N, CA and C of each residue as an Amber inpcrd file, in Angstrom:
protein
   699
 162.7800000  40.4960000 177.0410000 162.6530000  40.8180000 178.4680000
 164.0330000  41.1180000 179.0360000 164.1360000  42.2520000 179.7340000
 165.4120000  42.6170000 180.3420000 165.6630000  41.7790000 181.5800000
 166.9290000  41.8020000 182.0540000 167.2710000  41.0580000 183.2670000
 166.4460000  41.5750000 184.4450000 166.2400000  42.9160000 184.5030000
 165.4580000  43.4870000 185.6010000 164.0170000  42.9960000 185.5500000
 163.4430000  43.0050000 184.3390000 162.0570000  42.5440000 184.1810000
 161.9370000  41.0700000 184.5500000 162.9520000  40.2800000 184.1620000
 162.9390000  38.8530000 184.4730000 162.9570000  38.6230000 185.9790000
 163.7600000  39.4270000 186.6910000 163.8490000  39.2750000 188.1430000
 162.5690000  39.7170000 188.8310000 161.8140000  40.6460000 188.2160000
 160.5890000  41.1580000 188.8200000 159.3750000  40.2860000 188.5090000
 159.4610000  39.4350000 187.4920000 158.3380000  38.5770000 187.1160000
 158.1640000  37.4620000 188.1370000 156.9600000  37.2990000 188.7010000
 156.7500000  36.2360000 189.6970000 157.0250000  34.8580000 189.0930000
 157.7020000  34.0150000 189.8430000 157.9270000  32.6520000 189.3800000
 156.6070000  31.8930000 189.3880000 156.5540000  30.8020000 188.6330000
 155.3140000  30.0230000 188.5940000 155.0340000  29.4060000 189.9640000
 156.0800000  29.0300000 190.6930000 155.8650000  28.4520000 192.0200000
 155.2730000  29.4970000 192.9660000 155.7110000  30.7540000 192.8580000
 155.1670000  31.7990000 193.7320000 153.7150000  32.0950000 193.3770000
 153.3620000  31.9970000 192.1060000 151.9670000  32.2020000 191.6990000
 151.0730000  31.1050000 192.2670000 151.5630000  29.8730000 192.2320000
 150.7920000  28.7550000 192.7830000 150.6550000  28.9090000 194.2990000
 151.7320000  29.2950000 194.9680000 151.6700000  29.5090000 196.4220000
 150.6900000  30.6240000 196.7840000 150.6340000  31.6630000 195.9550000
 149.6870000  32.7570000 196.2090000 148.2480000  32.2610000 196.1470000
 147.9470000  31.4270000 195.1670000 146.5890000  30.8650000 195.0640000
 146.2650000  30.0170000 196.2910000 147.2220000  29.2340000 196.7210000
 147.0150000  28.3960000 197.9070000 146.7720000  29.2570000 199.1410000
 147.5580000  30.3290000 199.2850000 147.4090000  31.2120000 200.4410000
 146.0490000  31.9100000 200.4210000 145.6320000  32.3550000 199.2400000
 144.3410000  33.0260000 199.1260000 143.1890000  32.0960000 199.4670000
 143.3470000  30.8110000 199.1400000 142.3080000  29.8150000 199.4420000
 142.4690000  29.2420000 200.8510000 143.5100000  29.6770000 201.5410000
 143.8210000  29.1860000 202.8830000 143.9770000  27.6650000 202.8920000
 144.6800000  27.1800000 201.8900000 144.9630000  25.7610000 201.7820000
 146.4360000  25.5170000 202.0820000 146.7140000  24.4670000 202.8080000
 148.1010000  24.1440000 203.1200000 148.7260000  23.4340000 201.9230000
 150.0430000  23.4290000 201.8880000 150.7550000  22.7260000 200.8160000
 151.9450000  21.9810000 201.4050000 151.6540000  21.1550000 202.4140000
 152.6800000  20.2970000 202.9980000 153.2130000  19.3330000 201.9370000
 154.3190000  18.7020000 202.2520000 154.9690000  17.8240000 201.2810000
 154.0420000  16.7300000 200.7720000 153.1620000  16.2000000 201.6520000
 152.3060000  15.0890000 201.2200000 150.8920000  15.5360000 200.8550000
 150.7200000  16.8240000 200.5690000 149.4270000  17.3260000 200.1040000
 149.3560000  17.3040000 198.5840000 148.1460000  17.1450000 198.0670000
 147.9200000  17.2880000 196.6330000 147.4800000  18.7210000 196.3550000
 148.1320000  19.3850000 195.3990000 147.8240000  20.7800000 195.0950000
 147.3560000  20.9630000 193.6540000 146.8720000  19.8920000 193.0440000
 146.5100000  19.9320000 191.6310000 145.4290000  20.9610000 191.3240000
 144.5180000  21.2170000 192.2620000 143.4350000  22.1640000 192.0110000
 143.9320000  23.5970000 191.8650000 145.1810000  23.8420000 192.2320000
 145.7100000  25.1990000 192.1810000 146.7540000  25.3710000 191.0770000
 146.8510000  24.3770000 190.2120000 147.7710000  24.4320000 189.0810000
 146.9490000  24.5170000 187.8000000 147.2170000  25.5460000 187.0100000
 146.4510000  25.7750000 185.7850000 147.0890000  25.0460000 184.6060000
 146.3030000  24.8080000 183.5380000 146.8380000  24.0870000 182.3710000
 148.1190000  24.7380000 181.8400000 149.1020000  23.9020000 181.5540000
 150.3700000  24.3730000 181.0110000 151.4060000  24.7500000 182.0530000
 150.9990000  24.8460000 183.3250000 151.9340000  25.3150000 184.3440000
 152.8900000  24.2370000 184.8400000 152.5450000  22.9700000 184.6460000
 153.4630000  21.8990000 185.0680000 154.7850000  22.0190000 184.3190000
 154.7190000  22.2790000 183.0200000 155.9540000  22.4210000 182.2350000
 156.7640000  23.6240000 182.7140000 156.0720000  24.7070000 183.0680000
 156.7710000  25.8880000 183.5730000 157.4000000  25.5980000 184.9290000
 156.6840000  24.8400000 185.7560000 157.2220000  24.4690000 187.0550000
 158.4640000  23.6000000 186.8960000 158.4140000  22.6920000 185.9420000
 159.5660000  21.8300000 185.6720000 160.7720000  22.6780000 185.2700000
 160.5400000  23.6740000 184.4110000 161.6380000  24.5580000 184.0010000
 162.2430000  25.2820000 185.2030000 161.3670000  25.7470000 186.1040000
 161.8490000  26.4740000 187.2830000 162.6520000  25.5630000 188.1990000
 162.1490000  24.3470000 188.4200000 162.8670000  23.4020000 189.2770000
 164.2320000  23.0680000 188.6700000 164.2730000  22.8660000 187.3560000
 165.5410000  22.5540000 186.6900000 166.5440000  23.6900000 186.8790000
 166.0630000  24.9380000 186.7480000 166.9500000  26.0940000 186.9080000
 167.4950000  26.1680000 188.3320000 166.6290000  25.9260000 189.3150000
 167.0800000  26.0000000 190.7040000 167.9450000  24.8010000 191.0730000
 167.6830000  23.6540000 190.4550000 168.5310000  22.4920000 190.7010000
 169.9270000  22.7270000 190.1350000 170.0080000  23.4560000 189.0360000
 171.3180000  23.8270000 188.4920000 172.0860000  24.6380000 189.5300000
 171.3660000  25.5370000 190.2540000 172.0190000  26.3110000 191.3100000
 172.5010000  25.4310000 192.4470000 171.7300000  24.3920000 192.7800000
 172.1510000  23.4560000 193.8280000 173.4340000  22.7470000 193.4100000
 173.4920000  22.2940000 192.1640000 174.6920000  21.6050000 191.6740000
 175.8960000  22.5490000 191.6830000 175.6610000  23.8030000 191.3120000
 176.7490000  24.7880000 191.3470000 177.2620000  24.9570000 192.7790000
 176.3290000  24.9990000 193.7440000 176.7150000  25.1730000 195.1430000
 177.4320000  23.9430000 195.6920000 177.1710000  22.7900000 195.0930000
 177.8830000  21.5770000 195.4710000 179.2360000  21.4600000 194.7650000
 179.5670000  22.4810000 194.0050000 180.8200000  22.5530000 193.2440000
 180.9250000  21.3600000 192.2940000 179.8460000  21.1280000 191.5630000
 179.8210000  20.0890000 190.5310000 179.8200000  20.7770000 189.1670000
 180.7760000  20.4260000 188.3540000 180.9340000  21.0350000 187.0340000
 179.8590000  20.4880000 186.0930000 178.8890000  21.3420000 185.7380000
 177.8260000  20.9110000 184.8220000 178.0630000  21.4410000 183.4090000
 179.2350000  22.0130000 183.1870000 179.5500000  22.5630000 181.8660000
 180.4260000  21.5980000 181.0760000 181.5450000  21.2100000 181.6640000
 182.4690000  20.3450000 180.9250000 182.3430000  18.8680000 181.2750000
 181.6090000  18.5510000 182.3540000 181.4060000  17.1460000 182.7290000
 180.1820000  16.6240000 181.9860000 180.4270000  15.7400000 181.0170000
 179.3160000  15.2590000 180.1870000 178.2930000  14.4600000 181.0020000
 178.7110000  13.9280000 182.1560000 177.7810000  13.1470000 182.9700000
 176.7480000  14.0160000 183.6880000 177.0710000  15.2600000 183.9290000
 176.1640000  16.1090000 184.7140000 175.6120000  17.3000000 183.9340000
 175.8790000  17.3720000 182.6480000 175.4000000  18.5120000 181.8650000
 173.8710000  18.6220000 181.8900000 173.1750000  17.5030000 181.8740000
 171.7090000  17.5210000 181.8590000 171.1000000  17.0170000 183.1660000
 171.9390000  16.8990000 184.1960000 171.4460000  16.3410000 185.4570000
 170.3420000  17.1910000 186.0730000 170.4790000  18.5030000 186.0550000
 169.4820000  19.3750000 186.6830000 168.0910000  19.1360000 186.0860000
 168.0250000  19.0460000 184.7800000 166.7110000  18.8340000 184.1500000
 166.2160000  17.4090000 184.3840000 167.1280000  16.4400000 184.3640000
 166.7090000  15.0590000 184.6300000 166.1220000  14.9400000 186.0320000
 166.7670000  15.5840000 187.0130000 166.2650000  15.5340000 188.3860000
 164.9190000  16.2400000 188.4790000 164.7860000  17.3800000 187.8140000
 163.5130000  18.1100000 187.8230000 162.3860000  17.2610000 187.2470000
 162.6520000  16.6060000 186.1320000 161.6300000  15.7440000 185.5240000
 161.2890000  14.5760000 186.4340000 162.2890000  14.0310000 187.1110000
 162.0490000  12.9130000 188.0230000 161.1110000  13.3450000 189.1470000
 161.3870000  14.5030000 189.7500000 160.5550000  14.9610000 190.8680000
 159.1480000  15.3480000 190.4140000 159.0350000  16.1600000 189.3920000
 157.7350000  16.7130000 188.9970000 156.8630000  15.6780000 188.2830000
 157.4500000  14.8910000 187.3980000 156.6640000  13.9790000 186.5650000
 156.5830000  12.5520000 187.0990000 157.4360000  12.2100000 188.0640000
 157.4730000  10.8220000 188.5130000 157.3530000  10.7060000 190.0340000
 158.4220000  10.9880000 190.7520000 158.4780000  10.6920000 192.1820000
 157.4230000  11.4620000 192.9800000 157.2120000  12.7500000 192.6300000
 156.2450000  13.5800000 193.3590000 155.0010000  13.8780000 192.5290000
 154.7460000  13.0760000 191.5330000 153.6210000  13.3080000 190.6290000
 152.2910000  13.3880000 191.3830000 152.1710000  12.6270000 192.4630000
 150.9340000  12.6200000 193.2290000 150.5780000  13.9550000 193.8600000
 151.5010000  14.9030000 193.8840000 151.2180000  16.2540000 194.3910000
 150.5630000  17.1190000 193.3220000 150.8800000  16.8490000 192.0440000
 150.5650000  17.8070000 190.9880000 149.4500000  17.3790000 190.0450000
 148.9860000  16.1540000 190.1490000 147.9010000  15.6900000 189.2770000
 146.6920000  15.3330000 190.1270000 145.5310000  15.4380000 189.5240000
 144.2930000  15.1500000 190.2460000 144.1520000  13.6480000 190.5000000
 143.3050000  13.3270000 191.4370000 143.0500000  11.9290000 191.7790000
 142.6470000  11.1460000 190.5360000 143.2060000   9.9470000 190.3340000
 142.8400000   9.1620000 189.1430000 141.3530000   8.8240000 189.1400000
 140.8010000   8.7650000 187.9330000 139.3830000   8.4320000 187.7940000
 139.1490000   7.0000000 188.2670000 138.1720000   6.8160000 189.1090000
 137.8600000   5.5070000 189.6710000 136.3990000   5.1710000 189.3660000
 136.2030000   4.1140000 188.6000000 134.8510000   3.6640000 188.3010000
 134.3150000   2.8370000 189.4640000 133.1340000   3.2020000 189.9260000
 132.5200000   2.5090000 191.0560000 131.2530000   1.7920000 190.5960000
 131.0090000   0.6360000 191.2020000 129.8340000  -0.1520000 190.8620000
 129.0480000  -0.4690000 192.1380000 127.7450000  -0.5510000 192.0370000
 126.9650000  -0.9430000 193.2190000 127.2270000  -2.3990000 193.5690000
 127.0800000  -2.7320000 194.8310000 127.3140000  -4.0890000 195.3220000
 126.0490000  -4.9240000 195.0940000 125.8010000  -5.2340000 193.8180000
 124.5620000  -5.9340000 193.4750000 124.5610000  -7.3640000 194.0060000
 125.7340000  -7.9250000 194.2180000 125.8110000  -9.2880000 194.7470000
 125.7570000  -9.3490000 196.2560000 125.6140000  -8.1890000 196.8800000
 125.5470000  -8.1010000 198.3470000 126.7300000  -8.8090000 199.0030000
 127.9200000  -8.5560000 198.4580000 129.1310000  -9.1750000 199.0040000
 129.3700000  -8.6700000 200.4210000 129.6610000  -9.5950000 201.3260000
 129.9060000  -9.1990000 202.7170000 131.0020000 -10.0250000 203.3760000
 131.8840000 -10.6120000 202.5440000 132.9920000 -11.4020000 203.0620000
 134.2990000 -10.6290000 202.8950000 135.2760000 -10.9980000 203.6960000
 136.5730000 -10.3380000 203.6650000 137.1970000 -10.4210000 202.2760000
 137.6710000  -9.2860000 201.7890000 138.4010000  -9.2310000 200.5240000
 139.7550000  -8.5880000 200.7970000 140.8140000  -9.1850000 200.2610000
 142.1650000  -8.6630000 200.4630000 142.7830000  -8.3370000 199.1060000
 143.3440000  -7.1560000 198.9930000 144.0420000  -6.7290000 197.7830000
 145.5090000  -6.5210000 198.1390000 146.4010000  -7.1400000 197.3610000
 147.8240000  -6.9660000 197.6160000 148.5940000  -8.2660000 197.4260000
 149.9090000  -8.1470000 197.4960000 150.6540000  -6.9290000 197.7960000
 150.7120000  -5.9660000 196.6110000 150.5420000  -4.6880000 196.9050000
 150.6920000  -3.6240000 195.9210000 152.0650000  -2.9930000 196.1530000
 152.9090000  -3.0030000 195.1450000 154.2230000  -2.3690000 195.2760000
 154.0540000  -0.8540000 195.2550000 154.6280000  -0.1950000 196.2520000
 154.5380000   1.2630000 196.3290000 155.9290000   1.8630000 196.4250000
 156.0610000   3.0420000 195.8570000 157.3320000   3.7710000 195.8770000
 157.0490000   5.2010000 196.2980000 157.8070000   5.6710000 197.2540000
 157.6320000   7.0340000 197.7210000 158.9970000   7.5990000 198.0660000
 158.9880000   8.7270000 198.7650000 160.2370000   9.3290000 199.2150000
 160.0120000   9.9020000 200.6030000 160.9570000   9.6960000 201.4620000
 160.8760000  10.2080000 202.8280000 160.8930000  11.7350000 202.8170000
 159.9780000  12.3450000 203.5860000 159.8840000  13.8060000 203.6260000
 161.1290000  14.4590000 204.2210000 161.8830000  13.7230000 205.0190000
 163.0210000  14.3160000 205.7220000 164.2500000  14.4760000 204.8340000
 164.5390000  13.4520000 204.0250000 165.7640000  13.4840000 203.2180000
 165.5120000  13.2490000 201.7270000 164.2510000  13.0300000 201.3450000
 163.9010000  12.7150000 199.9510000 164.5970000  11.4470000 199.4670000
 164.8890000  10.5340000 200.3940000 165.4320000   9.2310000 200.0200000
 164.2740000   8.2750000 199.7210000 164.4980000   7.2610000 198.8920000
 163.4140000   6.3540000 198.5130000 162.8270000   5.5800000 199.6870000
 161.5340000   5.3650000 199.6110000 160.7980000   4.4520000 200.4850000
 160.0870000   3.4800000 199.5550000 160.4480000   2.2080000 199.6200000
 159.9140000   1.2200000 198.6830000 159.3780000   0.0300000 199.4670000
 158.1640000  -0.3570000 199.1650000 157.5910000  -1.4580000 199.9190000
 156.3190000  -2.0090000 199.3190000 155.5170000  -2.6180000 200.1860000
 154.2720000  -3.2770000 199.7680000 153.1210000  -2.7960000 200.6500000
 151.9330000  -2.7850000 200.0650000 150.7210000  -2.4390000 200.7920000
 149.6910000  -3.5370000 200.5920000 149.0100000  -3.8880000 201.6820000
 147.8750000  -4.8170000 201.6140000 146.6380000  -4.0850000 202.1120000
 145.5320000  -4.3070000 201.4500000 144.2770000  -3.6520000 201.8140000
 143.2240000  -4.7170000 202.0670000 142.6040000  -4.6550000 203.2260000
 141.5010000  -5.5580000 203.5580000 140.1980000  -4.7840000 203.6010000
 139.1780000  -5.3110000 202.9530000 137.8800000  -4.6360000 202.8910000
 136.7850000  -5.6110000 203.3040000 135.9270000  -5.1760000 204.2060000
 134.7300000  -5.9280000 204.5510000 133.5420000  -5.1190000 204.0350000
 133.0110000  -5.4990000 202.8700000 131.9540000  -4.6980000 202.2540000
 130.5850000  -4.9590000 202.8860000 129.6410000  -4.1250000 202.5430000
 128.2380000  -4.3590000 202.8790000 127.4020000  -4.0810000 201.6410000
 126.1180000  -4.2250000 201.7250000 125.2710000  -4.0930000 200.5350000
 125.2900000  -2.6800000 199.9590000 125.7190000  -1.7150000 200.7540000
 125.7700000  -0.3300000 200.2750000 127.1610000   0.0840000 199.8210000
 128.1390000  -0.7970000 200.0150000 129.5150000  -0.4730000 199.6600000
 129.6690000  -0.3130000 198.1480000 130.4170000   0.7110000 197.7350000
 130.7590000   0.8490000 196.3310000 131.9160000  -0.0950000 196.0100000
 131.7860000  -0.8290000 194.9350000 132.8060000  -1.7840000 194.5280000
 133.6810000  -1.1390000 193.4630000 134.9950000  -1.2120000 193.6440000
 135.9210000  -0.6960000 192.6380000 136.8400000  -1.8270000 192.1920000
 137.3660000  -1.7080000 190.9760000 138.2210000  -2.7450000 190.4190000
 139.5260000  -2.8880000 191.1810000 140.1230000  -4.0660000 191.1230000
 141.3590000  -4.3270000 191.8600000 142.4800000  -3.3670000 191.4660000
 142.6010000  -3.0790000 190.1660000 143.6850000  -2.2010000 189.7170000
 143.5170000  -0.7820000 190.2460000 142.2740000  -0.4210000 190.5700000
 142.0280000   0.9470000 191.0590000 142.6320000   1.1620000 192.4420000
 142.6890000   0.1100000 193.2530000 143.3590000   0.2350000 194.5540000
 144.8300000   0.5870000 194.3470000 145.4470000  -0.0530000 193.3550000
 146.8510000   0.2270000 193.0680000 147.0340000   1.6620000 192.5770000
 146.0890000   2.1500000 191.7780000 146.1960000   3.5220000 191.2820000
 146.0590000   4.5330000 192.4170000 145.1300000   4.2720000 193.3230000
 144.9690000   5.1640000 194.4670000 146.2100000   5.1510000 195.3500000
 146.7790000   3.9520000 195.5620000 147.9950000   3.8440000 196.3720000
 149.1480000   4.5900000 195.7100000 149.2840000   4.4500000 194.4130000
 150.3570000   5.1320000 193.6890000 150.1990000   6.6500000 193.7920000
 148.9640000   7.1400000 193.7080000 148.6920000   8.5730000 193.7740000
 149.0500000   9.1290000 195.1500000 148.6860000   8.4140000 196.2090000
 148.9800000   8.8670000 197.5660000 150.4800000   8.7850000 197.8570000
 151.1130000   7.7000000 197.4170000 152.5320000   7.5110000 197.7130000
 153.4310000   8.3670000 196.8240000 152.9040000   8.9060000 195.7390000
 153.6950000   9.7160000 194.8270000 153.9110000  11.1280000 195.3400000
 154.2910000  11.2500000 196.6070000 154.5650000  12.5220000 197.2630000
 155.6090000  12.2520000 198.3490000 156.3210000  13.2610000 198.7980000
 157.1780000  13.0190000 199.9630000 156.2920000  12.6120000 201.1410000
 156.5910000  11.4970000 201.7510000 155.6980000  10.9370000 202.7550000
 156.4520000  10.5100000 204.0130000 155.7100000  10.4540000 205.0970000
 156.1030000   9.7260000 206.2940000 155.1750000   8.5180000 206.3360000
 155.7150000   7.3290000 206.4830000 154.9200000   6.1140000 206.3060000
 153.6660000   6.1010000 207.1750000 153.7910000   6.5540000 208.4200000
 152.6450000   6.5340000 209.3190000 151.5020000   7.3980000 208.7890000
 151.8480000   8.5280000 208.1460000 150.8290000   9.4060000 207.5910000
 150.3000000   8.8790000 206.2630000 151.1590000   8.2350000 205.5030000
 150.7620000   7.7430000 204.1810000 149.6520000   6.7000000 204.2770000
 149.7690000   5.7670000 205.2270000 148.7410000   4.7310000 205.3280000
 147.4130000   5.3140000 205.7880000 147.4640000   6.3550000 206.6120000
 146.2290000   7.0140000 207.0430000 145.5780000   7.7320000 205.8620000
 146.3850000   8.4180000 205.0480000 145.8480000   9.0890000 203.8670000
 145.1740000   8.0800000 202.9320000 145.8410000   6.9490000 202.7090000
 145.2860000   5.9370000 201.8210000 144.0050000   5.3530000 202.3970000
 144.0110000   5.0670000 203.6960000 142.8160000   4.5200000 204.3360000
 141.6540000   5.5070000 204.2540000 141.9160000   6.7900000 204.5020000
 140.8630000   7.8040000 204.4200000 140.2540000   7.8460000 203.0180000
 141.1130000   7.7660000 202.0160000 140.6550000   7.8460000 200.6330000
 139.7800000   6.6550000 200.2630000 140.2260000   5.4460000 200.6250000
 139.4490000   4.2400000 200.3080000 138.1440000   4.2160000 201.0940000
 138.2140000   4.6340000 202.3530000 137.0050000   4.6940000 203.1870000
 135.9700000   5.6210000 202.5570000 136.4270000   6.7620000 202.0920000
 135.5270000   7.7390000 201.4810000 134.9050000   7.2100000 200.1960000
 135.7040000   6.5050000 199.3910000 135.2150000   6.0460000 198.0870000
 134.3220000   4.8230000 198.1810000 134.5370000   3.9430000 199.1560000
 133.8230000   2.6600000 199.1820000 132.8330000   2.4980000 200.3310000
 133.0660000   3.1800000 201.4550000 132.1690000   3.0980000 202.6170000
 131.9250000   1.6520000 203.0720000 132.9690000   0.8900000 203.3610000
 132.7930000  -0.5010000 203.8020000 132.4770000  -0.5780000 205.2990000
 132.0940000  -1.7700000 205.7450000 131.8940000  -1.9880000 207.1830000
 133.2270000  -2.0400000 207.9100000 134.2620000  -2.4720000 207.2010000
 135.5780000  -2.5480000 207.8100000 136.6580000  -2.3020000 206.7730000
 137.7520000  -1.6900000 207.2110000 138.8610000  -1.4090000 206.3140000
 140.1700000  -1.5790000 207.0670000 141.1180000  -2.2510000 206.4420000
 142.4480000  -2.4280000 207.0290000 143.5030000  -2.1420000 205.9690000
 144.5190000  -1.4100000 206.3510000 145.6410000  -1.1290000 205.4510000
 146.9320000  -1.4280000 206.2070000 147.7760000  -2.2610000 205.6190000
 149.0810000  -2.5780000 206.1960000 150.1540000  -2.2320000 205.1770000
 151.1920000  -1.5560000 205.6410000 152.3120000  -1.2050000 204.7560000
 153.6060000  -1.6880000 205.3780000 154.4280000  -2.3140000 204.5520000
 155.7720000  -2.7590000 204.9560000 156.7560000  -2.1890000 203.9470000
 157.7520000  -1.4310000 204.4220000 158.6440000  -0.7600000 203.4760000
 160.0580000  -0.6400000 204.0120000 160.9790000  -0.5600000 203.0810000
 162.3790000  -0.2590000 203.3780000 162.5920000   1.2350000 203.2000000
 163.3140000   1.8280000 204.1450000 163.5740000   3.2650000 204.1120000
 165.0520000   3.4940000 203.8270000 165.3220000   4.0660000 202.6670000
 166.7100000   4.2190000 202.2480000 167.3970000   5.4060000 202.9160000
 166.6490000   6.1880000 203.7070000 167.3160000   7.1960000 204.5240000
 168.1190000   6.5140000 205.6310000 167.8010000   5.2450000 205.9210000
 168.5900000   4.4690000 206.8850000 169.6440000   3.6210000 206.1880000
 169.3480000   3.1810000 204.9680000 170.2860000   2.3140000 204.2600000
 171.3910000   3.0980000 203.5590000 171.0790000   4.3130000 203.1480000
 171.9840000   5.1140000 202.3270000 172.8010000   6.0900000 203.1640000
 172.2350000   6.4550000 204.3280000 172.8850000   7.4350000 205.2010000
 172.6210000   7.0170000 206.6540000 172.9890000   7.8500000 207.5910000
 172.7080000   7.5560000 208.9950000 173.3900000   6.2710000 209.4500000
 172.5790000   5.3470000 210.0110000 173.1390000   4.1040000 210.5420000
 173.5140000   3.1170000 209.4500000 173.0820000   3.3980000 208.2160000
 173.3950000   2.5440000 207.0570000 172.9750000   1.0980000 207.2810000
 171.7790000   0.9360000 207.8000000 171.2110000  -0.3970000 208.0220000
 170.5390000  -0.8470000 206.7420000 171.1240000  -1.8310000 206.0680000
 170.6460000  -2.2550000 204.7600000 169.4190000  -3.1580000 204.8350000
 169.0580000  -3.6100000 206.0160000 167.9430000  -4.5500000 206.1270000
 166.8330000  -3.9950000 207.0180000 166.7060000  -2.6770000 207.0330000
 165.6780000  -2.0710000 207.8670000 164.3100000  -2.1960000 207.2100000
 163.2910000  -2.3520000 208.0180000 161.9100000  -2.3810000 207.5320000
 161.0140000  -1.7010000 208.5560000 159.9820000  -1.0670000 208.0500000
 158.9700000  -0.5050000 208.9390000 157.6290000  -1.0910000 208.5250000
 156.8630000  -1.5380000 209.5070000 155.5370000  -2.1000000 209.2600000
 154.5390000  -1.3320000 210.1190000 153.4890000  -0.8320000 209.4970000
 152.4390000  -0.2050000 210.2890000 151.0910000  -0.4300000 209.6270000
 150.0420000  -0.1780000 210.3900000 148.7050000  -0.5130000 209.9190000
 147.6880000   0.5140000 210.3830000 146.5670000   0.5290000 209.6610000
 145.3990000   1.3040000 210.0540000 144.2150000   0.3550000 210.0170000
 143.4510000   0.2970000 211.0970000 142.2740000  -0.5610000 211.1800000
 141.0450000   0.3080000 211.4150000 140.0160000   0.0650000 210.6330000
 138.7880000   0.8410000 210.7610000 137.5790000  -0.0980000 210.8820000
 136.5630000   0.3690000 211.5780000 135.2980000  -0.3500000 211.6400000
 135.4350000  -1.7460000 212.2140000 134.9430000  -2.7350000 211.4590000
 134.9010000  -4.1160000 211.9420000 136.2900000  -4.6550000 212.2610000
 137.3280000  -4.2190000 211.5390000 138.6860000  -4.7010000 211.8070000
 139.1750000  -4.2120000 213.1650000 138.6830000  -3.0760000 213.5890000
 139.0780000  -2.5310000 214.8740000 138.3120000  -3.1910000 216.0200000
 137.0510000  -3.5360000 215.7420000 136.1850000  -4.0650000 216.7960000
 136.2370000  -5.5830000 216.9270000 136.5280000  -6.2830000 215.8290000
 136.4600000  -7.7480000 215.8150000 137.8720000  -8.3380000 215.7380000
 138.4150000  -8.8390000 216.8530000 139.7800000  -9.3790000 216.8260000
 139.9280000 -10.6030000 215.9270000 138.8630000 -11.3860000 215.7710000
 138.9380000 -12.5620000 214.9050000 139.0990000 -12.1510000 213.4430000
 138.3670000 -11.1410000 213.0280000 138.4930000 -10.6400000 211.6580000
 139.8850000 -10.0660000 211.4390000 140.3690000  -9.3360000 212.4190000
 141.7030000  -8.7470000 212.3110000 142.7600000  -9.8290000 212.1990000
 142.6470000 -10.8710000 213.0170000 143.6200000 -11.9690000 212.9590000
 143.5460000 -12.6890000 211.6110000 142.3310000 -12.8930000 211.1000000
 142.1810000 -13.5560000 209.7990000 142.8920000 -12.7620000 208.7090000
 142.6750000 -11.4630000 208.7100000 143.3180000 -10.6060000 207.7140000
 144.8390000 -10.6690000 207.8200000 145.3520000 -10.4920000 209.0220000
 146.8060000 -10.4740000 209.2020000 147.4390000 -11.8150000 208.8910000
 146.7120000 -12.9110000 209.1700000 147.2490000 -14.2460000 208.9040000
 147.3390000 -14.5410000 207.4070000 146.5500000 -13.8450000 206.6060000
 146.5120000 -14.0840000 205.1630000 147.4740000 -13.1890000 204.3770000
 148.1980000 -12.3350000 205.0890000 149.1700000 -11.4520000 204.4360000
 150.5260000 -12.1580000 204.3860000 151.0390000 -12.4620000 203.1990000
 152.3220000 -13.1800000 203.0960000 153.5110000 -12.2400000 203.1740000
 153.7420000 -11.6480000 204.3380000 154.8690000 -10.7320000 204.4940000
 156.1800000 -11.5040000 204.6120000 157.2680000 -10.7360000 204.6000000
 158.5910000 -11.3410000 204.7530000 158.6980000 -11.9620000 206.1360000
 159.5110000 -13.0170000 206.2040000 159.7020000 -13.6560000 207.4930000
 160.6540000 -12.9270000 208.3990000
């Protein structure tokens, strides 16, 4: 392939964006776009990101040729973003086995703390914290295993996120899968965009919650749930 032909060939990212545009689907930072990625394209996307990250390092005037510490940095960063930190954008929702509520469970159930790791959409700095999930099931609620809540949380958080939006996404997903009478999600996290840059506050925390159904209507249930969460003092 000549240099001209190479420059004229659409990049894999542009091909994926074209599919999204044709389907009139958005691709915000915290969206999942797995349905628009064909088999084998993740590796091609990784190659493209690595190549463009090399350009970023060049623009930062970082020697990636003779500096042994940064010779493979572009590819390492690409693999980190595509295969790890932002994996929740590029892979389909994890398989979740659901069971009928044969025991007619209808008492408060709390799952957590679940350790979650994400990245702030503004600066791509780490967001690391804990999530607690409260569920008030009914006889029609689908029951899922405890580890599945963690998998769903990891999938949602594995994208550039704003914490307020992340908990809503997670709550929507659990609500859809289980259909409980009540659902509560609380997230407490440290934002390294404040610790690493800006005001450089090393002890910052953000806590927010989403309450649905019975948790929203019944203050006693809400207080019971919140009282049972062992958050930091």
